[in-house]
N, C-alpha and C positions, 0 to 999 in steps of 0.2 A: 517448434523452432530447433533446427539442428545446428549444433555448435561444434566446429572442428577444433580440437585441442592443439593440433599442430599450428593452425593459424593463430590461435590465442597466444601460443608461445612466441610467435613472431611479433606480436603486438605489445607484449609485456617485457619487463626487464628483470624478472626473477624466475627461479625454478618453481614449477608447480609441484605440489605434493603428489603421492601416489593417487591413482584414479579413485579408489574407494574413499580416501579422505577428502578428495576434492568434491566428489559427488555429495558426501555428507554435508560439507560446508555450503555447497550450492543449494541443497534442499533446505537448509536452515535459514539461509540469508538472502537467497535470490529467487529461486523458483523450483517447482517440483520436477525432478528428473524422471521421465517416464521410462527411458531405456538408455543403456550404454551400449553403443555399437562398436565392436572391435574390428576395424577395417584390416588390421594386420593379419587377423585370423582368416580373413577372406582373401587377401592378396599376398599373404606371406610366402606362398610357394612359387610365385612368378619370378622369372629371371630375365634380365636384359641380355640378349645374345647377338652375335654377328653371324650372318649366314655366309659361310666360307665357300661351299660348293652347292650347286643346284643343277640337277639333271632330270630329264623326264623319266617318269616311272616306266619300266619296260612293258607292263601289262595294262596301263591305264593312261589314256591321253590327257585326262584332266588332273592327274596327280603328278607331283614332283618329289624327288628324293633329295633331301638336303643334308648337308653336314654343317653343324653349328658349333660355334666356339662359345662355351660358357665359362672359360677361364678355369675350368676344373672345380667350379663352385659346388656342383651337385654330386654327392657321393653315390656309390653303388649304381652307377649307370654305365653300361657297356660303351667303350670308346674305341676308335680306330688307332692306328699307330701314331697319329698326330694329336691324339687326345680329343678328337672331335666326336660329337654325338649325332647319330642318324635319326632324322625326323621326316616322316612323310607328310606332305602338305598339299592341300587341294586348292589353295588360293591362287588366283590368276596373276597376282602382283608379286609373288615371291621370286626373288632373284639373288644371285651371288653378290656379296658386298653390302647387302642391306642390314640394318639393325632392326631386330624384332623382339617380341616378348614370348618367352617359352614357358609353357606349363609342363614341368617334368612329371614322370610317373609318380604316383602317390599324392599328387596335388589335386585340389578340388577346382573344378571350373567355376570361377567367381559368379557367373550368372545363375548358377544352380545352388549357390551357397545356402540360401534360405529355404530351399525346397525340402519337402519331407524326406526325399531320398536324393541327396546331392550327388552330382556326377563326379566320381573320383577316377582320375586317369590311371592308366597302366600301360606297360609296354605290350603292344599287340601288332600282329601283321596286318597290313593293308594291301590286299591283292598280292599276297605272297612276300611283301617286303616289310620287315620289322620297323615299327615306329616307336620311338621313345617319347611318349607324350605328344604335345601338339604346339604349333605356333598359333597365337591367339588373334582373333579379330576383335573389333571394338565391342560388339554385342556379347561375345563370349566373356569379355572382361567386365561387362556390365558398366561400361563408361560411354555407351552410345548405342545406336541402333544399326550401324553399318555392318553388313556381312558380305560385302562385295570382295573384300580382301583382308589380309592380315594387316595389323598396325605396323607401319614403317616409321621408325624413329629417326628424326633429323636433328641437327644441332639446334635449330630454333625451337624444337620441342622441349629442350632441357630447361630445368629451373636455372636461374642465374647462378653462375659460379660452379655448376656441376658439369662434369665431362662424361661422355659415353664410355662405359667400361664393361667389357664382356664379363658376364657372371654377376654383375651388380644386382642387388635386390630391387625389383621393380617398385615394391611398396616403399622402401626407404628412399629411393631416388626421387620418386614423384610425390612424396608426402602422404602416401596411403598407409604408412605404418602408424596409424592414427586411431585415437578413440573419438567417437562422436557422441556428444550428449544430446539426447532428444528431450528438450525441456517443454513442458506443457504450455501451450500458447496462452491460455487464460491467465496464467500467472503474470503475464506481461501486458494485460489489457490497458493499463494506465501508463505503460512505459514504451512509447513508440521507438525509442533509441535501442531498446533491447531486442528488436526484431532484425538487428544487424550484428555481425560478428564483432564489430568495433565496440558497440555498446556493451555487449556481454563481456568482452575482454576488460573494459573499464571497470565493470562491476566486480569481476573476479579479483582484479587488483585491489579494489576497495575492501572486499571482505577479508583479504589477507593483510590489510593495513599496509599496502605497498603503493607508492606513488605511480599513477598512470599518466602518460602523456600521449594525447592524440597525435597522429601524424601531422607534420607541419602543413601539408597540403590541405588538410581538413579544416584547420583552424584559421588559416591566414586569409587576408583579404585578397580576393582573386582579381587579377588583371588579365583582360582579354585583348588580343590584337585585332585590328580591323582587317578585313579581307573582302574581296569581291570576286565575281566570276560567274556565279549562278544566282539568279533572281529569286527572292523569297519574300512573300508578304505575311507577316505574323500579326494576328488580331486577337485581343481578349475582350469579348463582349460582356463577360460576366465577372468582373474583378472581385465582386463580393463573394463569389463561389470559387474563384480561381485566384488566390492571393498572389501567385507568382507563376509566370509562364515563360520559359526560356527555350530557345531553339537556335540551331546553327546548321548550315549546310556543309557537308564534307564531300569533296569530289575525289574521283579516281581511287575508290576503295576496291579491294578484291575480296569477294565473298568466298570463303574456303573454311575447312575445318580449323578450329582453334588449335594453338600449340598444345601439345599433350599435357604440359604442366597445368595449363588453365582448365582443360577438361577434367583432370584429376582433382583440381581444387574445387571445381563445381560439384563433382560427385561427393566429395567430403562434406560440403555444405548442404547437401540434399538436393542439388540441382541436376539438370540433364543437359549435356552439350548438344548444340544444334548447329551453329556456325559461328565464325569469329565475331560477327557483329552482334548477334543476339546473345551470345555467350558473354560479351563484354558488358552489355546492359544488365544481364542477370547477375554477373559477378559484382557489379557496383551496388545492386540492390541488396544482395545477400551480405555484402560487406558493411554497408552504411545504413540499410533499411530504407533508402530513397529509391523508389522505382523510377525507371527511365524507359524511353521507347525510341525505336528507330523506324523511320519510314523510307521507302524507296522514293527518292526525290522525283524521278522521272515519271512516277505514277500519280503524283500530286497534280490534279487538274487545276490549271491556272497558277501553279506554283505558289499555292496559298495554304496557310495553316491557321486555323481559327478555333478558339475555344468559345462555345456558345451553348445555349439551350436548344434542344431539339424542337422541331415542330410536331404537333400531334399527327400521328400517322406516318411519319418518316420511317424508313427502314434501313437497316444496316446489316451486312454480312460480316461476321467476325471470324477470327482465326480458328475458332472451334468448329467451323463449317456450318454454323446455324445462322439463320436470318431472324432478326428481331424487329418488332414494330415498336416505335418509341413514343414517349409522351413529352409534353412540354416541361416536365420536371427533371428530365435526364440531361446531365451535362455531357456534351459530345465534342469530339474533335472533327472538324470539317475541312474540306479543301474548297476549291472554287465552285464546285457543283453539288456537293452533298456530303453526307456524313461518312467518315472513314474510321470511326472508332468510338467506343464508349470511354469517356475520359476516366483515367485512373483504374480501369477495370480490364479492358481488352482492346487490342488494336483490330483494325479491319483487314479482311482478306485481300482487298483490292490494292492496298499499299504495302503488302508484306515484302520484307527483304528476301530475295531469292538468289540463286546462283548467278543470274544474269545482271544483278544490280551493280551499277557503277558509281552512282551518287546517292547519298543518304541525307536525311534530316534527323538530327538527334534532338529529342525533346526531353526536358527535365522540368516538371511542373509540380504544383501543389494544389490539391483540391479539397473542398469542404467535405469533411468525413461523413457528416450526417446526410448530405445530398447523395454521396456515393453509396452509402449504406441502403438508402431507400431504393435507389436504382437497382442495386444488386438483388435486394429482396423481391422487387417487382418482376425482374426478368429471370431470377434464379441462376445468376452467374457469380461464381466465387473463385477468385484467383489469388496468387501470392501477392501481386501488386495491391489488390483490394485489401487484403489482410493488413498490409502496412499502412495504407492511406486511412483505413478505418480507425487507426489509433491516433491520428492527428499529427502527422509529420510536420516538423518545423520548416517553413520556407527559407530559413536562413542557411541551410546547407546546400541548396540547389546549385549555386555557382561552383562550389568546390567539387561537387560530384560531377557536374557537366564537364568541367575542365579536365578532371582525371579521366573521364570517359573518352573525351576527344583524343587523349594521348594513347588510348588503347586500341582504337578502331583503325588506325592508319589513315592513309589518304591525306588530302590537303584541305585546309579550311577555305571555303569558297563563299562566305558571306560574313557579315557582322554577327556577333552573338546577340540575339534579340533577348531582352530581359524586361518583360512587362510585369510590373509589380506595384504594390500599393504603398511602397515606402521608397524614399529617395536614395538611400545608401545603406549598405550593410551595417556600417558602424553607427550611423544615425539611428537606425532601427534598434540596434543592440542596446543603445544607451537612451532610448526614449521614444521609440515609435510604437505602432499598433501591436506589433508582435514581440514587444520587449519581454524577455524573461523577467521573472519577479526579482525585485530587490527586497530582501527581508532583513529587518533588524530584530535581534533577539538576544536575550541575556542567558548566561549559563544557568542561572537559578531557575528560569522557566523550564529549561530542558531537564535539569536534574530533579526538580520536583515531580515531574511526570514519569521519569524513568527510575527514580529511587537511586540515583548515582551521585557521585561527587566529582564529575569531570571538570577539569579546569578549562578556561577559554582556549588554551593552546591545544589541549586534548581534542576538543570539539573541532577546532579549525583543522587539525591534522587529519581527522577522520573525513571531513568534508573535502578538504583539498586533495585527498588521495583519489577521489573520483571527479576531480576538476570542477567542483563547486567552489568558486572563489570565495574565500572567507578570511577575515583577519580580525584579531582581537580588538578591544575598544581602544580608541584614541584617548589621549589624556583627558579631553573635555567630554568624552562620551562614556556611557556605561553599558554598552551593548556590543554584540558581535555583528559586524556588517557582512551580509551574505548576498552574493550575486549569482543567481542561477545561470548555468550555461544554456545556450539556445536550445539544446536538445532535451533539456529537462522541463518539458511543458507541464509536468505534474506538480511542480513545486510552486505553491502559491501562498500558503499560510504558515504561520509559525509552527503549527502542529505538524505540518509536513516535514519540517526540519527535525522536530522531535522524533518522528518515525524514522527518518533517514539516519539520524545519529544512533538510535537504538538498533536499527538493522545492521549498520556497519560495525557497531561495537559488538553486537551479538545478543539477541534477546535471551538466548540460553544462559548468558553470563550475568544477567541482571540479578541483584541480590534478593534474597527472599525476605523482604521486610516491607512494612507498610509504606506507601508513598508519603512523601513529606508534604502533605496537603490535607485538607479537610476530608474526612471519610464519612461525613454526615450523609445519611441515605437521601436519595433524591425523593421529592414528593411523589406520591402515587398519582398515576395518570387516571383521571376520572373516567375517561372513555374506556380505557383498558379494564378498570375495575368493573364498570358496568357490563362489558362484554363477558367477563368471567362469571359475573352473577347470572346473566342471561343463560349462558351455557350450562351452568349448574342447575338452574331451575328447569329448563326445558329438557335436559338430558335425564334428570330425575323423573320427569313426567313421561319419559319413554320416547321422546323425539330424538332424531338423529341429525347432527349438523352436517351440512355439505358445503363445499367450496366450489363455486363456479366462476367462469371468466366474467369480467366486467364488460367484455365485448360479446356481441351476439349476432346471429344471422338475422337478416331482415324477416325471415319466416317466423322467428320467435315473436317478434313484435306484432306481426300481423295476426298470428294465432291468438295472442292475448287481446286483440282488437285495440291495440294502442296505435297512436298516430305516428307513423314512421317519420313524418316531416318534423316532428319534435325531437328526433334523435340526431346526435352528431355522427356523421359518417367519417370513417377513418380513411385518410388518403394513402396510408401505408400499413394496411391490415396485416396481421400476422399470418392469416390464411383467409381464403375466400369465405369460410364459415364464421369469421369474426370481423364483420364489416362495420358494425355500429356500436357506439356506447349504448348500454341498456338504459332504459328510462327508469325502471324499478327492478327490484330483485325478484319479485314473484314469478314472472314468466320463466326465468332461469330454473326455478324450482319445479314449476309445472312441467317443464321439458324433461325432467328426470323421473317423473312419476310412472309413465308407461313402461320404461325399461325395468323398473323395480317390480312392477306388477307382473311383467312377463317372466322375471327371474323367480317368481313364486312367493313374493311377499304379499300376503292377502290384506294386511292392515298395517299402516305405519304413518308416522308423521315426520316431515323433514323441515329443517329451519336453516336459515342463513342470515348472517349479518354482513351487509355489503353496501355498495354505493350505486346510485343512479345519477344520470346527468340529463337534464331537460333543457332544451333551448330557451324556453320561456323564462328560466331562471337567470339567463345571461352569463356573463363572464365575471370572474372575481378580479381582485386588484392585481393579481399576477398574470392576468390575461388568459387564464385557463378556465374551462367550463366549471361553473359552480356545481358542487357535488351534494346530493341529498343522501343522508344515511338511513338505511332501512333495516329493520329486523322483521323478516317475513317467515310465515309458517304455513305449511300445507298439510292437511290430513286427508288420507285416501284409504278407502276400503272397498273390497269386492262385494262384501255382504253387509247388510244393515247391522249396525251396532245397537248400543243402548240409547235410542233416541236419534233425532236428526243429526246429520254431520255438523250443522251449525252449532249445536250445543257442545259437541265434542271439542271443536276448535275454540269455542267460547270458554270452556273450562280450562283449556291450556293457557289462554290469555289471562284469565282471572287468577290462576295459580301463579303465573309469572308476575303479575302486578302485586299479588300478595307477598311474594318473595322479595320484591323490590321495595315493599313498604307503602303500597298504595291501594286504594279501593277504587273500583271503576264504575262508571255509569254508561250503559249501552242505550243509545238513542236511535230510533228508527230514522231512515232517510226519507224525508218528506218531499224534497225536490230533487229531481234528477241531477247528479253531479257529473261533470265532464272533465275529468282529470286523468292523466296516465295511471295514477294509483287506483282509481275506481273503475277503470275501463274493463277489467276482467270480471268484475263482480255483478251478480244479479242483485241490483240495489233494492228490489222488493223483498229479498230474503237476506238482507245484510243490515248491519248497524254501525254507526259511528261510535267511537270509544273515547270518552273523556275520563279524567279523574274527578273525584268528588269536589275538588277545588277548581275545576275548569280547565285543567291542562289537557290539550288535545293529544291523543295517543295514536289513533289510526282508525282502520276499518276492519271489521270482522264479518264474514258472511260466506254464502255459497256462491258458486260461479255460474255464469251464463251457460246455457245449454250449448250455444255455439262454441264457446271456449272449451268446454268439456269435449266436444266433438273434434275440435281442431287439434288438441293435444292427446287425443285418444285416452281420456281419463276414465276411470270407473265411475259408476253412477253416484257413489257415495263419496263426495269430495267437498271440502270447504277450506277456506284459507283466511289468513290474517296478514295485513300489511301494516306494520307499526313504525312510527317515526322514532328512530333511535334518539334523536335530540329530545323528544318528549319523554322517553324513558329515562334519559340521563338527568333531566330536570327533576323527575320523580325520585330517582335514586339519590340525587344530591340532597334532597330534603327529608330523606328517610330518617325515621327514629326507630328505636328498638321496639318491635311489636311482639316481643315475647310475653306470653301470659302463662303463668303456672297452670297446670291441669287441675281441674277440680277433684277434690277427694271424694266427691259424691257422684253417683251415676247420673248420666244424662238420660232423657227420655224423648221419644219422637212421636209426632202425630202427622198423618197425611190428611190434607183437606182438598176436596175437589170442588171447583167453582164452575158452574155453567154460566157462560157469559155470551153477550152478543158477539158475533164474529168480527165486527169491526174494532173491538177493543184489543189493543196490542199488549203484548206481555210486559213491555217496559213500564207502561202506565200502572198496570196492576202491581208490579214489583215495587214501584215507588210508593204506592198507597199502603202496601204492607209495611214498608220501611217506616212510614210515618206513624202507623199504629204501634210498632215495636219500640219507637223512640221513648214512649212513656212507660215501658215495662222495665221493672227493676232487675229481673233475672235475665240471663243471657239467652238470646234466641237467634239461631241462624236458620236460613231457609234456602232451598233451591228448587227449581222446577223438576218434576219427575217426568211429566209427559204433557203433551198438548194433543187433544183428541177432537176430531170433527167428524160427526156421523156422515156416512156417504149419502144418506137420504135427507139431510138437513144442513144446508150450507149457511144458515142464518145464525147458528150458534156454534160454540166450541167449548171444550172443557179443559181447564188448566188444573193440574194436580201438583200441589206443593208438598214438600216434606219439611216440617219444622222440627228443629232439634232444640230442646230446652235444657239449660244447665244452670245450676246454682253452686256458688262457692261456699255457702253457709250451711245448707241442709239438703236432705233428700226431698225432691219435689213429689207432691201428691196431685190427685185429679183436681182438687179445688184451686191449685195454683195455675193449672194449665187451661182448664175449661173457660174461665173468663177471657183469656187472651184469644182463644179461638172464636168465641162468641163476638168479641170486639172486631176481629178481622171480618167475620161473616156479616156483621151489621154494616161495617164501612163499605164492603163490597156491594151489598144490596142497595145502600143509599146512593152510592156513587155510580154504579154500573148496572144496577138491577140484577145482580148475580144471585143464583140459587146455590145452596150448599147441597151437593149430591153425594 
């Protein structure tokens, strides 16, 4: 957002401080200044001159030798006996008696000012005749693109009250002795008014505690005259998306270059002159932040202007020279036969104002910012008008802007002013309609407690009134400040907004360094956040790496995981073609990252992520949004076999996580095929469901289907876990301290190998060993070391367990351990017919 300080000075009633001080205050209290542009340095050398003599060059048909009068303003330049300076000019329109702009020797051509090697003029001969500098064309001055001739200044080009004077500074005369502040746009995301010079001027007055007054034409109730002469039909088919749609026909306009003062004003505000009609619309937009548009009336088929939704497949050619195919979600402007523009974004090429235009239609409308944002993203079109509509412009300023614009374009009003809106009257709306700005009642104590200040009611009212936020102290029977937001402050809704506004205008840097006058009791800990921190610590200690992926995925990711795409929500306004769907679970996003890490040279690793999934079968919540499921998913991958099957590696990670969270787990085989998005990627014959010992469901752990491994190009040794974060949270909430002091006595371990029928699963054997150990007085922990099945005998398998024995009272001996192993052996033999090998 470029801000012209010369224009700001015209809108305020006090002297601005030096630029450095102003920039510091703006940075602190308004927005980040990215750049300060010194236009005087760019245009300071240019002078307004009168061409006194003009004759043809003796040796060049296309050159003229002129004598110019600069009033003696430029020193050290050779002059004739009449004090005139000789300049050779190649422009076809140069003639005696004209007023022009002279760039004398040693001055820089403005168009090259920002080049790595700016073009600095000097006195030099042209075809044998010495020329002192040059007379400038619009493109050389960087205020237009015209190079057909030099700029000729007429009386109507001059700013009001300024006369043509030979030798006058061009920059000072036309307001280009200016500093321009380029303020970062994102600072104003919630402030649509600050995308216009008027809004920024108001805020600058406020931060210097000076009273600002908007121009009378901007705040007053507008009265339009009736007129006729040219027929126009105006229709608004989508009032819910187009809150206000205004239009009027103007006849007998003359399309020509704008007065030079307007062209220079546009340049100072970051615009580019085109012609007087388009320049007037851009000037009003840059001044007030309200975009407008002009159509060639005679190109409107059926003399009709309509706001509606496009039909699927309709096409439109826009001013950028490109054709777009539209959808039924696009708001468009149409005439009697088809689309002529994308509403609020860009006009169409078929109704463009051109040199031959005689009659125009001026449009001043307001559009739903979310609908425009989706259209812009869909078609990849971004314009200055869209930038402003994107922020939520108020429809209550349209009438004032349109009336001011009508006075700038010339011509004669030739129709009524059409005003299709959702409210009856500007004043009615201001005091109670749909778009009513907020009325907020607040007391000074509420503000002071949050800012640590002791401002009086009058102090607060003065700060707010300076930026035209109407406020007055409490009446006798009331004990609060009454605040009425102006229509351009759509961001003021809550008492806290007023606190922020008062703090900003007062100066956050001036707040006292003391504790706020309110409770400083710490907020209760967030259980979900505490859980996530505990999960991160546990898994990272175990060697896993956390990743963060998008909640949106490509359809390919869902299909690769063999999940049902029909169960996923599809986004109508995707960030990119690769992010079309809400993911169903987190695991596919992790699997998609494995191949890239393997290619990068990581032979063995584990990844985890805590995130959300959205499944259609879960329906919508009370807020009308898809219900979210919380997942903590882990994937282990290796190019070479590790210590045991991948299943046991991922199982150990899950067991360690559960232990750190204060729970013991039970792994159950999947006896019946499960058909859920969570289980879809898993080979359920090599997976297990996970519960806590008290029955809390945790998730699924296992190896993946071979088809999923192939789809994601995964290594052969891969396993995963998909855990329910809500289940982990329930476990964590019930945790108790599981700290046990280490025994002073050494532990001892024994391995036992049991040969069992192949159909006996590990979980059953582990549960049987648990029951035996419940009756043992010393501490015994066990885990599986290996599962072996001979290649020539598929009817049996051998499970090898390692048991660790610990006592806190004494050193254990063989007679303590042998009975326990014999009891396990006897139980296994009786229950499963196992042999000890």
